[in-house]
C-alpha positions as a printed NumPy array, in Angstrom:
array([[-78.072, -32.238, -27.27 ],
       [-79.848, -28.87 , -27.061],
       [-82.064, -27.37 , -29.724],
       [-81.01 , -23.963, -31.072],
       [-83.963, -21.611, -30.639],
       [-82.294, -18.203, -30.279],
       [-83.002, -17.316, -33.909],
       [-86.673, -17.174, -32.965],
       [-86.096, -14.193, -30.663],
       [-86.43 , -10.794, -32.287],
       [-85.782,  -7.219, -31.294],
       [-88.857,  -5.053, -31.777],
       [-87.329,  -1.684, -30.941],
       [-85.513,   0.343, -28.341],
       [-85.576,   3.739, -26.693],
       [-82.594,   5.623, -25.385],
       [-82.721,   6.548, -21.703],
       [-79.2  ,   7.933, -21.256],
       [-76.4  ,   9.197, -23.521],
       [-72.994,   9.355, -21.842],
       [-69.579,  10.331, -23.146],
       [-68.991,   6.897, -24.719],
       [-71.906,   4.635, -23.748],
       [-75.635,   4.813, -24.376],
       [-78.198,   3.098, -22.162],
       [-81.327,   1.863, -23.915],
       [-84.428,  -0.056, -22.988],
       [-84.771,  -2.632, -25.76 ],
       [-88.036,  -4.401, -26.55 ],
       [-87.966,  -8.036, -27.7  ],
       [-90.386, -10.836, -28.511],
       [-89.602, -14.389, -27.373],
       [-90.153, -17.488, -29.566],
       [-93.762, -17.671, -28.312],
       [-94.42 , -14.054, -29.289],
       [-94.437, -12.695, -25.72 ],
       [-92.893,  -9.229, -25.343],
       [-90.174,  -8.423, -22.826],
       [-87.738,  -5.573, -22.175],
       [-84.059,  -5.442, -21.234],
       [-81.792,  -2.562, -20.233],
       [-78.713,  -2.609, -22.483],
       [-75.531,  -0.551, -22.425],
       [-74.604,   0.152, -26.05 ],
       [-70.834,   0.398, -26.393],
       [-68.324,   0.973, -29.203],
       [-66.279,  -1.874, -27.711],
       [-62.814,  -2.028, -26.236],
       [-59.365,  -3.509, -26.717],
       [-56.898,  -5.191, -24.405],
       [-53.234,  -5.824, -25.17 ],
       [-50.875,  -8.456, -23.753],
       [-47.366,  -6.984, -24.162],
       [-45.129, -10.062, -24.32 ],
       [-41.402,  -9.517, -23.785],
       [-38.472, -11.946, -23.821],
       [-35.13 , -11.659, -22.067],
       [-31.807, -12.841, -23.537],
       [-32.475, -16.403, -22.285],
       [-35.919, -16.49 , -23.908],
       [-37.919, -16.144, -20.676],
       [-41.302, -14.528, -21.249],
       [-42.701, -11.635, -19.226],
       [-45.667,  -9.295, -19.535],
       [-46.293,  -5.653, -18.77 ],
       [-49.398,  -4.985, -16.685],
       [-50.911,  -1.904, -15.115],
       [-52.42 ,  -1.491, -11.643],
       [-55.001,   1.268, -11.591],
       [-57.943,   2.426,  -9.517],
       [-61.335,   1.393, -10.891],
       [-64.218,   3.472,  -9.493],
       [-66.985,   0.83 ,  -9.906],
       [-65.039,  -1.543,  -7.6  ],
       [-63.521,   1.241,  -5.469],
       [-60.107,  -0.416,  -5.551],
       [-57.035,  -0.899,  -7.715],
       [-57.182,  -3.679, -10.305],
       [-54.26 ,  -5.346, -12.114],
       [-54.94 ,  -5.426, -15.858],
       [-53.382,  -5.67 , -19.279],
       [-53.227,  -2.272, -21.02 ],
       [-56.676,  -1.56 , -22.426],
       [-59.049,   1.109, -23.597],
       [-62.295,   1.998, -25.287],
       [-62.717,   2.107, -29.047],
       [-63.692,   5.753, -28.741],
       [-62.253,   7.082, -32.022],
       [-64.692,   6.584, -34.891],
       [-63.305,   4.455, -37.694],
       [-60.074,   3.527, -35.889],
       [-59.261,  -0.163, -36.518],
       [-59.074,  -2.229, -33.295],
       [-55.385,  -3.084, -33.879],
       [-54.583,   0.62 , -34.109],
       [-56.511,   1.289, -30.884],
       [-54.475,  -1.492, -29.268],
       [-51.208,   0.112, -30.388],
       [-52.343,   3.53 , -29.117],
       [-53.437,   2.206, -25.716],
       [-50.209,   0.247, -25.319],
       [-48.161,   3.406, -25.846],
       [-50.394,   5.615, -23.697],
       [-50.77 ,   3.321, -20.698],
       [-47.431,   1.521, -20.362],
       [-45.077,   3.343, -22.739],
       [-44.452,   0.605, -25.311],
       [-44.505,   0.541, -29.119],
       [-45.005,  -2.942, -30.559],
       [-43.459,  -4.244, -33.761],
       [-46.172,  -6.941, -34.058],
       [-49.801,  -6.788, -32.92 ],
       [-51.951,  -9.878, -33.454],
       [-55.552, -10.594, -32.508],
       [-55.773, -13.359, -29.888],
       [-59.521, -13.375, -29.249],
       [-62.712, -11.381, -29.122],
       [-64.731, -11.736, -25.933],
       [-68.12 , -10.624, -24.673],
       [-67.343,  -9.116, -21.242],
       [-70.899,  -9.026, -19.893],
       [-73.501, -10.479, -22.304],
       [-76.5  ,  -9.825, -20.047],
       [-75.646,  -6.133, -19.698],
       [-73.918,  -4.786, -22.801],
       [-73.297,  -5.358, -26.506],
       [-69.622,  -4.51 , -25.981],
       [-66.968,  -6.689, -27.613],
       [-63.396,  -6.648, -26.282],
       [-60.702,  -7.461, -28.838],
       [-57.629,  -8.912, -27.12 ],
       [-54.283,  -8.55 , -28.871],
       [-50.817, -10.003, -28.389],
       [-48.058,  -7.4  , -28.773],
       [-44.45 ,  -8.449, -29.393],
       [-41.21 ,  -6.761, -30.378],
       [-41.961,  -3.833, -28.053],
       [-39.669,  -0.865, -27.508],
       [-40.078,   1.956, -24.959],
       [-41.798,   5.262, -25.624],
       [-43.214,   8.015, -23.437],
       [-46.492,   7.272, -21.617],
       [-49.438,   9.594, -22.36 ],
       [-51.703,   9.372, -19.322],
       [-55.331,  10.467, -19.35 ],
       [-57.406,  11.061, -16.231],
       [-56.607,  10.558, -12.549],
       [-56.811,   6.752, -12.689],
       [-53.999,   6.566, -15.244],
       [-51.987,   9.38 , -13.633],
       [-51.808,   7.369, -10.401],
       [-51.406,   3.989, -12.083],
       [-48.394,   1.698, -11.659],
       [-46.739,  -0.224, -14.497],
       [-45.756,  -3.784, -13.525],
       [-43.222,  -5.969, -15.348],
       [-44.076,  -9.548, -14.359],
       [-42.733, -12.932, -15.516],
       [-45.477, -14.599, -17.561],
       [-45.5  , -17.67 , -15.286],
       [-46.024, -15.427, -12.242],
       [-48.822, -13.489, -13.974],
       [-50.615, -16.779, -14.699],
       [-50.049, -17.803, -11.065],
       [-51.653, -14.507,  -9.998],
       [-54.714, -15.477, -12.054],
       [-54.794, -18.904, -10.395],
       [-54.478, -17.343,  -6.905],
       [-57.319, -14.903,  -7.607],
       [-55.044, -11.85 ,  -7.53 ],
       [-55.943, -10.974, -11.137],
       [-59.721, -10.974, -11.642],
       [-60.245,  -8.764, -14.673],
       [-61.832, -10.894, -17.421],
       [-59.899,  -9.526, -20.419],
       [-56.65 ,  -9.889, -18.491],
       [-57.389, -13.47 , -17.465],
       [-58.255, -14.42 , -21.059],
       [-55.284, -12.57 , -22.531],
       [-52.719, -13.993, -20.107],
       [-53.931, -17.565, -20.462],
       [-53.929, -17.356, -24.257],
       [-50.475, -15.739, -24.301],
       [-49.112, -18.411, -21.958],
       [-50.529, -21.101, -24.219],
       [-48.808, -19.491, -27.227],
       [-45.457, -19.431, -25.431],
       [-45.873, -23.019, -24.198],
       [-46.451, -24.146, -27.794],
       [-43.488, -22.097, -28.996],
       [-45.301, -19.697, -31.305],
       [-45.533, -16.41 , -29.389],
       [-42.054, -14.925, -29.637],
       [-42.427, -12.838, -32.773],
       [-46.188, -12.435, -32.949],
       [-46.652, -14.993, -35.722]])
């Protein structure tokens, strides 16, 4: 059994070194449990959302809608669930999820339910990604923003195949892995069809 000592750490202050469009980079000063000072670079973020659009055919077979888009940091296309930054002040995460779902893959969901909140990179950023399950979706017009989305591809994939893509290492994006595995678990236990 480990002893919980994190409460003994404390943040002393921070100074901003860069302000971007959405993110801020700061150098934060801390003191460890022994009182020794140390600094860490931190990306301050408003957070993000990811949405697993879960669809069912007439026989009850589950599928998901994914998007393949170019991601500049990796210099390649990544397969992901629809997602986006929480870049509108005061917008509830569920509303951001609904907006991103419509913009990126052209779906409006009847039900949106929080599946999980994850910390995508705890050593780098304070960002929290809220992952939602969307059900009862109907088509709408996509509203693409930026070259990555303009050249993106929408994929309609059976849920079992999407999970197999995770297992084969073809889907590596953390929010997508978490969202797909949680959605698959819901369907396996019979409680994902209507979002409740």
